[in-house]
C-alpha positions in Angstrom: 0.0 0.0 0.0 1.5 3.3 -1.0 1.5 6.3 1.3 0.2 9.6 0.2 2.4 11.6 2.6 5.3 12.1 0.2 8.1 14.4 1.4 7.9 17.9 -0.1 9.9 18.6 -3.2 13.2 20.4 -2.5 12.7 24.2 -2.5 8.9 24.1 -1.9 8.9 24.4 1.8 9.4 27.8 3.4 10.0 28.3 7.1 8.3 31.7 6.8 5.1 31.9 8.8 1.8 33.3 7.4 -1.2 34.8 9.0 -1.1 35.9 12.6 1.9 33.6 13.2 3.9 36.3 11.5 3.7 38.7 14.4 4.5 35.9 17.0 7.7 34.4 15.5 11.0 36.0 16.5 12.5 37.4 13.4 9.2 38.4 11.8 8.0 40.2 15.0 10.9 42.6 14.5 9.1 44.0 11.4 6.7 45.6 13.8 9.6 47.4 15.5 11.1 48.3 12.2 7.7 49.8 11.2 7.3 51.8 14.5 10.9 53.0 14.8 11.2 53.7 11.0 8.1 55.8 11.2 9.5 57.8 14.1 12.6 58.5 12.1 10.5 59.6 9.2 8.4 61.9 11.4 11.3 63.4 13.4 13.4 64.2 10.3 10.3 65.6 8.5 9.5 67.9 11.5 13.0 69.5 11.6 13.8 72.8 9.9 16.4 72.5 7.2 19.1 75.1 7.1 21.0 76.1 4.0 24.0 74.0 3.1 24.8 70.4 3.0 22.5 69.5 5.9 19.5 69.4 3.6 21.2 67.0 1.3 22.1 64.7 4.2 18.6 64.7 5.6 17.2 64.1 2.1 18.9 60.7 2.0 17.7 60.0 5.5 14.1 60.8 4.4 14.5 58.7 1.3 15.7 55.7 3.2 13.2 56.0 6.0 10.2 56.5 3.8 11.2 53.8 1.3 12.0 51.2 3.9 8.8 52.1 5.8 6.7 51.4 2.7 8.7 48.2 1.8 8.5 46.8 5.3 4.7 47.5 5.4 4.2 45.8 2.0 6.3 42.8 3.1 4.5 42.5 6.4 1.1 42.6 4.7 2.3 39.9 2.1 3.4 37.7 5.0 0.1 38.2 6.8 -1.9 37.1 3.8 0.4 34.2 3.1 1.5 35.4 -0.4 4.7 33.4 -0.1 2.7 30.2 -0.5 5.3 28.0 1.2 8.0 28.7 -1.4 11.5 28.9 -0.1 12.5 31.6 -2.5 10.8 34.0 -0.1 13.3 33.1 2.6 16.1 34.3 0.3 14.1 37.5 -0.5 13.6 38.1 3.2 17.3 37.7 4.0 18.4 39.9 1.1 15.9 42.6 1.9 16.9 42.9 5.6 20.6 42.8 4.8 20.2 45.6 2.2 17.9 47.6 4.5 20.4 47.4 7.4 23.1 48.8 5.1 20.9 51.6 3.9 19.8 52.5 7.4 23.4 52.5 8.7 24.4 55.0 6.0 21.4 57.1 6.8 22.1 57.0 10.5 25.6 58.2 10.1 24.5 61.0 7.8 21.7 62.0 10.2 24.3 62.2 13.0 26.5 64.4 10.8 23.5 66.7 10.0 22.8 66.9 13.8 26.3 68.1 14.5 25.7 70.8 11.8 22.4 72.0 13.5 24.1 72.4 16.9 25.8 75.6 15.7 22.5 77.0 14.5 21.6 78.1 18.0 18.1 76.8 18.0 18.0 74.2 20.7 14.6 72.8 19.7 15.8 71.6 16.3 18.9 70.1 17.9 16.8 68.1 20.2 14.6 66.8 17.4 17.7 65.8 15.4 19.1 64.0 18.4 15.9 62.0 18.8 16.0 61.2 15.0 19.6 60.0 15.4 18.7 57.8 18.4 15.7 56.2 16.6 17.7 55.9 13.4 20.4 53.9 15.1 17.8 51.9 17.0 16.0 50.9 13.8 19.4 50.1 12.2 20.1 47.7 15.1 16.7 46.1 14.6 17.3 45.6 10.9 20.7 44.1 11.6 19.3 41.7 14.1 16.5 40.7 11.6 19.1 40.3 8.8 21.2 38.0 10.9 18.1 36.0 12.0 16.9 35.8 8.4 20.3 34.7 7.2 20.3 31.9 9.8 16.8 30.9 8.7 17.8 31.0 5.0 20.8 28.8 5.8 18.6 26.2 7.6 15.9 26.2 4.9 15.8 23.2 2.6 
Protein backbone atom coordinates (compact mmCIF):
# COMPACT_ATOMS: atom_id res chain seq x y z
CA UNK A 1 0.00 0.00 0.00
CA UNK A 2 1.52 3.35 -1.04
CA UNK A 3 1.52 6.31 1.28
CA UNK A 4 0.19 9.65 0.18
CA UNK A 5 2.38 11.61 2.58
CA UNK A 6 5.31 12.10 0.23
CA UNK A 7 8.07 14.41 1.43
CA UNK A 8 7.94 17.88 -0.07
CA UNK A 9 9.92 18.59 -3.19
CA UNK A 10 13.19 20.43 -2.51
CA UNK A 11 12.66 24.18 -2.52
CA UNK A 12 8.92 24.05 -1.94
CA UNK A 13 8.88 24.41 1.85
CA UNK A 14 9.38 27.81 3.39
CA UNK A 15 10.02 28.34 7.09
CA UNK A 16 8.30 31.71 6.81
CA UNK A 17 5.07 31.92 8.79
CA UNK A 18 1.84 33.27 7.39
CA UNK A 19 -1.20 34.81 8.95
CA UNK A 20 -1.11 35.88 12.57
CA UNK A 21 1.89 33.63 13.20
CA UNK A 22 3.90 36.34 11.46
CA UNK A 23 3.68 38.65 14.45
CA UNK A 24 4.51 35.90 16.96
CA UNK A 25 7.72 34.43 15.52
CA UNK A 26 11.01 36.02 16.51
CA UNK A 27 12.54 37.44 13.37
CA UNK A 28 9.22 38.41 11.85
CA UNK A 29 8.02 40.16 15.01
CA UNK A 30 10.92 42.57 14.46
CA UNK A 31 9.09 43.95 11.42
CA UNK A 32 6.65 45.63 13.79
CA UNK A 33 9.57 47.35 15.53
CA UNK A 34 11.05 48.31 12.16
CA UNK A 35 7.67 49.77 11.23
CA UNK A 36 7.35 51.82 14.45
CA UNK A 37 10.94 53.04 14.78
CA UNK A 38 11.24 53.71 11.04
CA UNK A 39 8.06 55.77 11.19
CA UNK A 40 9.47 57.75 14.10
CA UNK A 41 12.64 58.51 12.14
CA UNK A 42 10.54 59.64 9.22
CA UNK A 43 8.38 61.90 11.41
CA UNK A 44 11.28 63.40 13.36
CA UNK A 45 13.37 64.19 10.29
CA UNK A 46 10.34 65.64 8.51
CA UNK A 47 9.54 67.90 11.46
CA UNK A 48 12.96 69.53 11.63
CA UNK A 49 13.76 72.79 9.89
CA UNK A 50 16.36 72.53 7.17
CA UNK A 51 19.14 75.07 7.11
CA UNK A 52 21.01 76.08 4.00
CA UNK A 53 24.03 74.03 3.11
CA UNK A 54 24.81 70.36 3.00
CA UNK A 55 22.51 69.50 5.92
CA UNK A 56 19.48 69.45 3.63
CA UNK A 57 21.18 66.98 1.28
CA UNK A 58 22.12 64.70 4.15
CA UNK A 59 18.61 64.71 5.55
CA UNK A 60 17.23 64.14 2.07
CA UNK A 61 18.94 60.74 1.98
CA UNK A 62 17.68 59.98 5.49
CA UNK A 63 14.12 60.80 4.41
CA UNK A 64 14.45 58.70 1.26
CA UNK A 65 15.72 55.68 3.20
CA UNK A 66 13.20 55.98 6.03
CA UNK A 67 10.16 56.46 3.76
CA UNK A 68 11.22 53.79 1.25
CA UNK A 69 11.96 51.16 3.88
CA UNK A 70 8.82 52.08 5.82
CA UNK A 71 6.72 51.41 2.72
CA UNK A 72 8.66 48.24 1.76
CA UNK A 73 8.46 46.81 5.28
CA UNK A 74 4.74 47.52 5.37
CA UNK A 75 4.21 45.76 2.03
CA UNK A 76 6.35 42.79 3.10
CA UNK A 77 4.48 42.50 6.41
CA UNK A 78 1.11 42.56 4.66
CA UNK A 79 2.29 39.94 2.14
CA UNK A 80 3.39 37.69 5.00
CA UNK A 81 0.11 38.21 6.83
CA UNK A 82 -1.94 37.14 3.81
CA UNK A 83 0.40 34.23 3.08
CA UNK A 84 1.49 35.41 -0.36
CA UNK A 85 4.70 33.36 -0.15
CA UNK A 86 2.66 30.19 -0.52
CA UNK A 87 5.30 28.05 1.19
CA UNK A 88 8.00 28.67 -1.43
CA UNK A 89 11.53 28.86 -0.10
CA UNK A 90 12.54 31.65 -2.48
CA UNK A 91 10.79 34.04 -0.12
CA UNK A 92 13.30 33.11 2.58
CA UNK A 93 16.05 34.31 0.26
CA UNK A 94 14.10 37.49 -0.50
CA UNK A 95 13.61 38.14 3.22
CA UNK A 96 17.31 37.69 3.99
CA UNK A 97 18.40 39.90 1.08
CA UNK A 98 15.89 42.64 1.90
CA UNK A 99 16.86 42.91 5.55
CA UNK A 100 20.57 42.83 4.76
CA UNK A 101 20.21 45.64 2.18
CA UNK A 102 17.90 47.61 4.48
CA UNK A 103 20.37 47.42 7.36
CA UNK A 104 23.15 48.80 5.14
CA UNK A 105 20.92 51.60 3.88
CA UNK A 106 19.82 52.55 7.39
CA UNK A 107 23.40 52.45 8.66
CA UNK A 108 24.42 54.98 6.03
CA UNK A 109 21.36 57.12 6.79
CA UNK A 110 22.07 57.02 10.54
CA UNK A 111 25.63 58.20 10.07
CA UNK A 112 24.48 61.02 7.78
CA UNK A 113 21.74 62.02 10.23
CA UNK A 114 24.33 62.19 13.02
CA UNK A 115 26.49 64.39 10.81
CA UNK A 116 23.52 66.65 10.04
CA UNK A 117 22.77 66.87 13.76
CA UNK A 118 26.26 68.09 14.49
CA UNK A 119 25.68 70.77 11.85
CA UNK A 120 22.44 71.96 13.48
CA UNK A 121 24.13 72.36 16.87
CA UNK A 122 25.81 75.55 15.65
CA UNK A 123 22.48 77.03 14.50
CA UNK A 124 21.65 78.15 18.01
CA UNK A 125 18.07 76.78 17.98
CA UNK A 126 17.99 74.15 20.71
CA UNK A 127 14.58 72.76 19.69
CA UNK A 128 15.85 71.64 16.28
CA UNK A 129 18.92 70.13 17.86
CA UNK A 130 16.77 68.07 20.24
CA UNK A 131 14.58 66.83 17.38
CA UNK A 132 17.68 65.82 15.42
CA UNK A 133 19.13 64.02 18.45
CA UNK A 134 15.89 62.04 18.77
CA UNK A 135 16.03 61.24 15.05
CA UNK A 136 19.62 60.00 15.43
CA UNK A 137 18.70 57.79 18.40
CA UNK A 138 15.74 56.20 16.61
CA UNK A 139 17.70 55.89 13.39
CA UNK A 140 20.45 53.90 15.07
CA UNK A 141 17.82 51.89 16.98
CA UNK A 142 16.01 50.90 13.78
CA UNK A 143 19.39 50.10 12.22
CA UNK A 144 20.07 47.70 15.09
CA UNK A 145 16.66 46.07 14.64
CA UNK A 146 17.27 45.64 10.90
CA UNK A 147 20.71 44.11 11.57
CA UNK A 148 19.27 41.65 14.11
CA UNK A 149 16.52 40.74 11.65
CA UNK A 150 19.07 40.33 8.85
CA UNK A 151 21.19 37.96 10.94
CA UNK A 152 18.11 35.95 11.98
CA UNK A 153 16.91 35.85 8.36
CA UNK A 154 20.32 34.67 7.16
CA UNK A 155 20.28 31.90 9.78
CA UNK A 156 16.75 30.91 8.70
CA UNK A 157 17.84 30.99 5.04
CA UNK A 158 20.84 28.75 5.80
CA UNK A 159 18.61 26.22 7.60
CA UNK A 160 15.91 26.19 4.93
CA UNK A 161 15.79 23.16 2.63
